[in-house]
C-alpha positions, 0 to 999 in steps of 0.5 A: 500500500502506498504511503499517504501524506494526508496526516503528515505535519504541514511544512513550514512556509518560511524560515519564520516558522522555525527556530533558527540562529545566526549560524543557521542564517549563515549556513542558509545564505552559504547554500543559496544566497537568494534565500536571504529574502526568506529569513526572519527580519529580526535575524538580518544585519549588514554582515548577512547582507554583505555575505549574500551579495558576495555569494551571488544574491541580486541586490533586489533580493536583500530585504531593506534593513 
């Protein structure tokens, strides 16, 4: 019988739904710099914005700080 996902927990829609640290944010940006736009604003600072830009995020993907 095939597995069904009807009763599985819903997936998080953004990183706001997850408990994350600054180290988590750095790891997320290192894996995919454009994902900075999904990170909680409370976690963002100039250092993370610069990191994302250096790794290839487009300026319009960086939220206003």
